[in-house]
N, C-alpha and C positions, 0 to 999 in steps of 0.2 A: 229719309237720310235726314240728320235734320244738320244747319247749316254748318259749315264749319269757314273757316280764317285764320292766315297765319299774320299775326303783325311783329311789326320791330317797336319797339319799345324807346319812348323818348325818355326823356327825362323829367318832361314832366307827370308820366305814368310812373312817378318809382311809388307812392301806399301800392297803385294795385303789384307793382311788380314784386315789392315787398312782400307783402302779403304769400304772393305765387313760390316764391323763394323758399318763403319761409314753411312754407308747403311741404314744399320739393323735399327740403332737409328733415322735416318732422319722419316723413314717410322714410327715406330711404335713412335714415341712420338715428331719428329719435331727438329728442329735447334737451337728452345730457350731455350726448355728441358735442367737444372742442364745436367745429366750424359752424353747427348750430348756435352755439351759445355766443360765439362772437358777433355774429352778423345780428341774433334777436336786438345786441347792443347798439347794430349801426344807424348816421341821424339822421334824419333826411337829407345831409346835403351826404354822406358818407355812400346813400343806396344812387343823388342823382350822380354822382360820381360812377361810379359803376353801372350808370345808362350809358353817361359823353362816352367812356372811354373802354368799354365793348360792345360789340353790336347783341342786345340781347331780343331774341324772338322768341312767342308768345304765340300757345294757339286755344283759339275759341272756342268753342264747338256748343252749338245752343245756348250761343248768350255766356257762356260762363268757361272762365281762361280753366285749360285742362292740362297745358305741358308750356313744360320753353326748353329751351336750348342759347348757349354765348356763343361767341363767336371771338377772336382776337387778333388783328393782325400782327404779327411778332414779326415782320421787319420788309419791305419792300414784295418782298415774293413767295413768304411765307404765313400764315394762317393755322392756330388752333382752337379746335370746336371741340368746348365741354360742359357738359352740366343736361346733360338732355335730359328729361323727366317727362314723363306722363302720369296723372291718376292715373292709378289701378283699374277706378268705371271706363276710364277713354282708352286701354291700351286693344290693342287687338284690330284697330283702324285703319294703320297704314297713316296714324298723326305725328309720327317720332320718324318716320320715314321723310315729310313735307315738313319738320321745323330741320331736320340735316340740310334738305336739298334746298332751303329757304338760306341759310348759313355761307349753303356752298355759291349760292348763285350770288350776294352778298359780297362773299371774297373774288370771284371771278371779276363782281363791278371793280371792285379796286386795282387790281391788274395781279394778283397773286398766280403763285406756278402751285404752291407746295400746300395742301390743308393737313395735316395734324391732329390727334387724338390720342386720349388713352381713355382703359375702361378696365370695366373689373372683368378676371381670367372667364369667371362663371354666368357671364352676362351672356344666354344666347341667344336672346330677344333683341341686346341692343347690335353683340356679332351680325346679326341678319340685317339687321336695319341698314346696317356702314358698307357692310359688302355686297347686299344692292344698290348700291351708289357708286361700287368700284372701292372701296377701300379695299387695302390686305392690309394685311400683318408683316409688322417689320420685325426681321427675329432679337432684334434687340434693342434695351433703352428702356423696360419695363421695369418697375420694383416687383417688389413677391406677390403675388395675383394678381397680376397688371397686365394686359395688354396695351404694347402701344400699333400704333395703325396708319397708312401716310396714303393720298390720294395724289396724283396727278390730275390739275387741270388744265381741261385742254380752251 
């Protein structure tokens, strides 16, 4: 089994983060997507600010970055997890669960009690990852085609 490592990225990792984030957006939405077009124009300062203001975690498999997830502390008690992505060739190995677990550990260390996220309603693989970690669907709050999930940390 190839070696895997989860890393929290810092501002000095901005180039690696930018490459991985744009790869994720391309895979998920394509290069004509509005979000891709915005982030493709980010300056080094923009990428550094994203890494400073949000916790970004990356998974490395056999020396190659293959996935990421982000977390943001919304208040003293709440955090938001977003943008879970794995390279298609790296899926099905439990790496998504490990990434989200790293974000949850980060939130616990910061004293957060509640973590929320939004996901596409039809994304069964992501739902399995989140439910395996204890997230449950919130009956309201999602937009069209979107599910909101919540986890209470102990």
